Structure formats: C-alpha cells, structure tokens
C-alpha positions in Angstrom: -6.6 0.9 -5.1 -5.2 1.9 -8.5 -2.8 4.6 -9.3 -3.9 6.6 -12.2 -4.1 10.0 -13.9 -7.7 9.4 -14.6 -10.2 11.3 -16.8 -13.9 11.3 -16.2 -15.8 9.7 -19.1 -17.7 13.0 -19.3 -14.6 15.1 -19.4 -12.6 16.6 -22.2 -10.9 13.7 -24.0 -7.1 13.1 -23.5 -5.1 15.0 -26.0 -7.5 17.9 -26.2 -6.9 21.0 -24.0 -9.5 21.4 -21.2 -10.2 24.9 -20.0 -10.6 23.6 -16.4 -8.2 21.1 -14.8 -8.9 19.6 -11.4 -6.0 18.2 -9.4 -7.2 15.5 -7.0 -5.2 13.1 -4.8 -8.0 10.5 -5.0 -11.4 9.6 -6.4 -14.0 6.8 -6.1 -15.0 4.5 -8.9 -18.3 3.4 -7.4 -20.7 6.3 -6.9 -23.9 4.5 -6.2 -25.2 3.9 -2.6 -23.9 7.2 -1.4 -24.8 10.9 -1.7 -23.2 13.0 -4.4 -20.4 15.1 -2.9 -19.8 18.7 -3.8 -16.8 19.2 -6.0 -16.0 15.5 -6.3 -13.4 15.0 -9.1 -15.8 12.6 -10.9 -17.9 13.1 -12.9 -16.5 16.1 -14.8 -18.4 18.2 -17.3 -17.3 18.6 -20.9 -15.2 21.7 -20.1 -13.2 19.9 -17.4 -10.6 17.3 -16.9 -9.8 15.6 -13.6 -6.2 14.5 -12.9 -6.3 12.0 -10.1 -3.5 10.4 -8.1 -5.3 7.2 -7.1 -8.8 5.7 -7.4 -10.6 3.6 -4.9 -13.6 1.3 -5.2 -15.7 2.9 -2.4 -15.5 5.0 0.8 -14.4 2.0 2.9 -11.4 1.2 0.7 -10.5 4.9 0.6 -10.6 5.1 4.4 -8.6 1.8 4.8 -6.0 2.2 2.1 -5.4 5.9 1.9 -6.7 8.0 4.9 -5.4 5.7 7.6 -2.1 5.0 5.8 -0.9 8.5 5.1 2.7 8.4 6.2 3.9 11.9 6.3 4.3 15.1 4.3 7.3 14.0 2.3 5.6 11.1 0.7 2.5 13.1 0.0 4.7 15.9 -1.5 6.4 13.4 -3.8 3.1 11.9 -5.0 1.7 15.4 -5.6 4.8 16.6 -7.5 4.7 13.4 -9.6 1.0 14.1 -10.6 1.9 17.7 -11.5 5.0 16.7 -13.5 3.3 13.9 -15.5 0.4 16.2 -16.5 2.4 19.4 -17.0 1.1 19.7 -20.6 -2.6 19.7 -19.5 -1.8 22.2 -16.7 0.0 24.5 -19.1 -3.0 24.6 -21.5 -5.7 25.1 -18.8 -7.0 28.6 -18.0 -8.2 27.4 -14.6 -6.6 24.9 -12.2 -8.6 23.8 -9.1 -6.6 22.0 -6.4 -8.6 19.7 -4.2 -5.5 19.1 -2.1 -3.6 22.0 -0.6 -0.3 20.3 -1.4 -0.9 20.7 -5.1 -1.7 24.4 -4.7 1.4 25.0 -2.5 3.7 23.2 -5.1 2.3 25.1 -8.0 2.8 28.3 -6.0 6.4 27.4 -5.3 7.1 26.2 -8.8 5.7 29.5 -10.2 7.8 31.6 -7.9 10.9 29.6 -9.0 10.1 30.2 -12.6 9.3 26.5 -13.3 5.6 27.0 -13.9 3.9 29.8 -15.8 0.9 30.9 -13.8 0.3 34.3 -15.5 -3.1 34.4 -17.1 -4.4 31.4 -15.2 -6.7 31.1 -12.2 -5.4 28.7 -9.6 -7.6 28.0 -6.6 -7.9 25.9 -3.5 -10.6 25.6 -0.9 -9.5 26.4 2.7 -11.6 25.3 5.6 -9.2 26.6 8.3 -8.1 30.2 8.8 -4.7 29.0 10.0 -3.7 28.2 6.4 -3.1 31.9 5.8 -0.2 31.9 8.2 1.7 29.7 5.7 0.3 31.1 2.5 0.1 34.9 3.1 3.9 35.4 2.8 4.1 33.2 -0.4 1.2 35.0 -2.0 2.7 38.5 -1.7 4.7 38.2 -4.9 2.7 35.5 -6.6 0.8 35.8 -9.9 -2.6 37.5 -9.3 -4.5 34.3 -10.4 -3.6 32.4 -7.2 -6.8 32.5 -5.1 -8.3 30.9 -2.0 -11.9 30.0 -1.4 -13.7 30.0 2.0 -17.2 28.8 2.8 -18.1 31.5 5.3 -18.3 35.2 4.8 -16.6 35.7 8.1 -13.6 33.8 6.9 -13.5 35.9 3.7 -13.6 39.1 5.6 -10.8 37.9 7.9 -8.7 36.7 4.9 -9.1 39.9 3.0 -7.3 41.6 5.9 -4.3 39.4 5.5 -4.0 38.9 1.7 -5.1 40.9 -1.3 -8.9 41.0 -1.4 -9.0 39.9 -5.0 -7.4 36.6 -4.0 -10.3 35.8 -1.7 -13.4 34.0 -3.0 -16.6 32.9 -1.2 -17.7 29.4 -2.0 -21.3 28.4 -1.1 -21.1 24.8 0.3 -23.5 22.2 -1.1 -24.8 18.7 -0.3 -27.0 16.2 -2.1 -30.5 17.3 -1.0 -32.1 14.4 -2.9 -30.2 11.8 -0.9 -31.0 13.7 2.3 -34.7 13.9 2.2 -37.4 14.2 5.0 -39.0 11.0 6.4 -42.7 10.6 6.1 -43.1 11.9 9.7 -40.3 13.3 11.9 -40.1 11.2 15.1 -41.0 13.8 17.8 -40.2 11.2 20.4 -37.0 10.0 18.8 -33.5 10.5 20.4 -31.4 13.6 20.0 -28.5 13.0 17.6 -25.0 14.4 18.0 -23.3 13.9 14.7 -19.8 14.6 13.2 -16.2 14.4 14.2 -14.1 17.6 14.5 -14.8 20.4 17.0 -17.8 18.7 18.7 -18.3 19.2 22.4 -18.7 15.6 23.5 -19.2 16.7 27.1 -22.7 17.7 26.0 -23.6 14.0 25.8 -22.5 13.5 29.4 -24.6 16.5 30.6 -27.7 15.5 28.6 -27.6 11.8 29.8 -27.4 13.1 33.4 -30.7 14.9 32.7 -32.4 11.8 31.4 -32.3 12.7 27.7 -32.0 10.0 25.0 -28.9 10.7 22.9 -27.3 9.0 19.9 -23.7 9.8 19.1 -22.6 9.0 15.6 -19.1 9.7 14.1 -16.2 8.3 12.1 -13.6 8.4 14.8 -12.6 5.1 16.6 -11.7 7.2 19.7 -15.4 7.6 20.4 -15.7 4.1 21.8 -13.1 4.8 24.5 -14.6 8.3 25.1 -18.1 6.9 25.8 -17.2 3.6 27.4 -18.7 4.7 30.7 -22.1 5.1 29.0 -22.1 1.7 27.3 -24.8 0.2 29.7 -27.0 3.3 29.7 -30.3 2.5 27.9 -30.6 6.2 26.9 -27.3 6.2 25.0 -26.4 4.7 21.6 -23.0 5.0 20.0 -22.5 4.3 16.2 -19.1 4.6 14.6 -18.0 4.3 10.9 -21.6 3.9 9.7 -22.3 3.5 6.0 -24.1 6.4 4.2 -27.3 4.4 4.2 -27.2 3.7 7.9 -26.3 7.3 8.7 -29.3 8.5 6.8 -31.6 6.0 8.6 -30.3 7.1 12.0 -30.7 10.8 11.0 -34.3 10.3 9.9 -35.2 8.5 13.1 -34.0 11.3 15.3 -36.1 14.1 16.7 -33.4 16.7 16.7 -29.7 17.1 15.6 -27.3 18.6 18.1 -24.2 20.6 16.9 -22.4 21.9 20.0 -19.4 23.4 18.3 -16.1 24.1 20.2 -14.1 27.3 19.4 -12.2 26.6 16.2 -10.9 28.3 13.1 -13.2 26.7 10.6 -17.0 26.4 9.8 -17.3 23.1 11.7 -20.7 21.4 11.5 -21.7 23.0 8.2 -22.1 19.7 6.3 -24.0 18.1 9.2 -26.3 21.1 9.5 -27.1 21.1 5.8 -27.7 17.3 5.8 -30.1 17.6 8.8 -32.0 20.6 7.4 -32.4 18.9 4.0 -33.8 15.9 5.9 -36.3 18.0 7.8 -34.8 17.2 11.1 -34.5 20.3 13.4 -31.0 21.5 14.2 -29.9 22.9 17.6 -26.5 24.6 17.4 -24.5 27.3 19.2 -23.4 30.4 17.5 -20.2 29.6 15.5 -18.5 30.4 12.2 -20.6 29.4 9.2 -23.6 28.1 11.1 -24.7 31.5 12.3 -24.7 32.7 8.6 -26.6 29.6 7.5 -29.3 30.0 10.2 -29.8 33.6 9.2 -29.8 33.0 5.5 -32.5 30.4 5.5 -34.5 32.1 8.3 -34.3 28.9 10.4 -37.1 28.5 12.9 -34.8 27.3 15.7 -33.0 29.9 17.8 -29.2 29.5 18.1 -27.8 28.7 21.5 -25.6 31.3 23.2 -23.6 28.7 25.2 -22.9 25.0 25.6 -24.7 24.6 28.9 -26.3 21.1 29.0 -29.2 22.4 31.1 -30.1 25.0 28.4 -29.7 22.5 25.6 -31.9 19.9 27.4 -34.6 22.6 27.6 -34.2 23.5 23.9 -34.5 19.8 22.9 -37.8 19.5 24.8 -39.1 22.7 23.3 -38.2 21.6 19.7 -39.7 18.1 20.3 -42.9 19.8 21.4 -42.9 22.2 18.4 -42.7 19.3 16.0 -46.4 18.8 16.7 -47.1 22.3 15.2 -47.9 22.6 11.5 -46.5 26.1 11.5 -43.1 24.8 12.8 -42.9 21.9 10.3 -43.9 24.3 7.5 -41.0 26.6 8.5 -38.6 23.5 8.4 -39.9 22.8 4.9 -39.2 26.4 3.8 -35.6 26.0 5.1 -35.3 22.8 3.0 -36.6 24.7 -0.1 -33.9 27.3 0.5 -31.3 24.5 0.5 -32.6 23.1 -2.7 -32.2 26.4 -4.4 -28.8 27.5 -3.0 -27.1 24.4 -1.5 -28.0 21.5 -3.7 -25.3 19.6 -5.7 -25.9 19.8 -9.4 -26.0 16.6 -11.5 -23.3 15.5 -13.9 -20.5 17.5 -12.4 -22.2 20.7 -13.5 -21.0 22.4 -10.3 -17.6 22.4 -11.9 -19.0 24.3 -15.0 -20.5 26.8 -12.6 -17.2 27.3 -10.7 -15.3 27.7 -14.0 -17.9 30.1 -15.5 -18.1 32.3 -12.4 -14.3 32.5 -12.2 -13.5 33.1 -15.9 -16.3 35.2 -17.3 -15.3 38.4 -15.4 -11.9 38.1 -17.1 -13.2 37.7 -20.6 -13.3 40.8 -22.9 
C-alpha cells in the first residue's frame, strides 16, 4: 500500500485546474486481469482529476490491507479530512466534486455549513446505495448550498428521497458493468448447477431448501462466514462453496452455471443489481424475487424470466427446472441475447474513464448559460 494524492496519467496535470475532481479513499494500480469498474477513480479523462488517499496493487491487497483493517470512524474521518485539506486548492477551483466515500461528502457539507469551504456555484455529489443515509443527511441538507446532491441507482429510491429532501438534490444514476469482461460462453450449460452469488441481503436459507429437493447449487461469495454457515453441507455432492474467488475464477463459475439465483431479503438498497447485470451480460438466466432495483431492471430490458413473488424453495426449484428446459429453445436464448444488447447500450462501462466525462457533462451542461 502507498499513501498518495494520486493523479491519473490521463487526468488534468497537477497545477492546472480540473473542472471535475473525484475524491476517493483508495484506488488500484494494476487494472489488468479484472473487469473495469464503474466510476473507478482511475483512469480519469482529460476533464478530471482523481485525489486518492491510498493506492493498492490489486484487489487482494486492498481487501487485506484496507477493508479488513478499518479501525473506526475517527481514523477514517482523520484520513478524509487530511485528503481534503491537502488538496483544498484543487477543490476550490473545481466546478464539480464527486465523493466516492460518504465521509468526504459529509465533511465538505459540514465545512461548508461552518463557512470553511465555499460550495456555492459547485456541484458536490455522492452515490448512496442505502435509503437509511437520508436519516443523517436530510437535516444537514436543509440549509446547505443547492449544489449538494445525492445519487441513487433505482427510480424507487429517487422517488422516496424526493419526499425527504429537495427534489433537485436527487439524481438517478444508471449502474454499469464491464459487458466485455462478462460475456456469454459458447453454449450455456443447461445441465449446470444453479449459482447463488453475492454477499449482502441474500437469503442463504434458499440453498438449504433447494438441496433438500435434490437441486445442484453452487454458493459463491466474499464473506468468510459462509464456510461456517454451510458446514453442514460440506459432504453433499450437490453442493459447492467458493469464497474469495478471483475475478477470473468467478467468471468461469458463472459461465458454467445454468442459472443464477438472487433471493433478496428485505433491505433498503438495490441489492443484487451488480450480480444481475453480470449474469445477464454473460447470457446466464437470472431468477430473482421482486426487490428494489431488480424489478426495474427486469422490466427495462424485457427480461424473458418472470420474477418470483416469494422466496419459497419449492417454487424456486420449479422455476430452475423450467428455465433449464427453456435453455434448449432458440426463442428463449434469443431473448437472453436481446437483454444483453440492452445492457451493452445502457449499462456498459465506457473505456478510458469516459463515464466520468458523461457524469460531468450531464451535471454541468444544464447550468451553463
């Protein structure tokens, strides 16, 4: 790990004002062997400059040295405040500041309210996955400069947020993935196992119910707790558990599956959105229950698999068998292909950090005379 206030080699050079400044707690130096991530701080386009607290070689080092070693809000606040203070000149000259960590946004909001940071005339944004963040921010935003805004990735969240804060502070952000990294296999394995992927807000009891009904299930996730959770199934030949897989291994497992399962628990965020996009881009059918974000995605791309109305394992087992049978139909596979085309048009990460140019242009052009 290296501490740094880094600039992308493609970004506005140091000493010259950048219209867009991105505040990021961390970034990766090695970008090969992994999918491009939406709104990564590196690379940046010519209009932008990334200010980064620490850089890591790869995802493994980031997980080991940063994510698992976070030691509390006070230390995180100190690091965030230091990044803001050291780069106050760049922040002062920017017309848009995008905060990849909510701590940076909260500190700028508090500094502006205290008269220590001039926010007037700027757009200052953060992305919020959870609705609960509004409980903290709504009171602070009441008297804040109009440029402080919050992005959400589902229209349902936007509508809900507009009822708690000024509607002009609420922005919808279409979520994206790397649809070139996640591509269909030559043939989808209709006889392959069902794959339950992801971490937060997944109903792991679904695995128990499906195994009881003789289904083959692979559970893949990042959390070490999964080993203890599924210890009872260790000897079951129909079950496979994979934790902390590399991006390459994850893609191989995904492409070898017949169907992806997203049984989402009640929550205040669009859980499963990234996993659904990755699966759809890979041409692997997705079975999911109605939930925030996923319902919108299925409707938007006219997805050929009906959403589940509950998390009953008996119903899901029947849905899995039905989808596996449909994989033999050219009409069904063609519909999966059309869903992928929709993703390529609307949910595909742009090369060279150009998504940041799109974010900046969409935010600032309406304000220009």
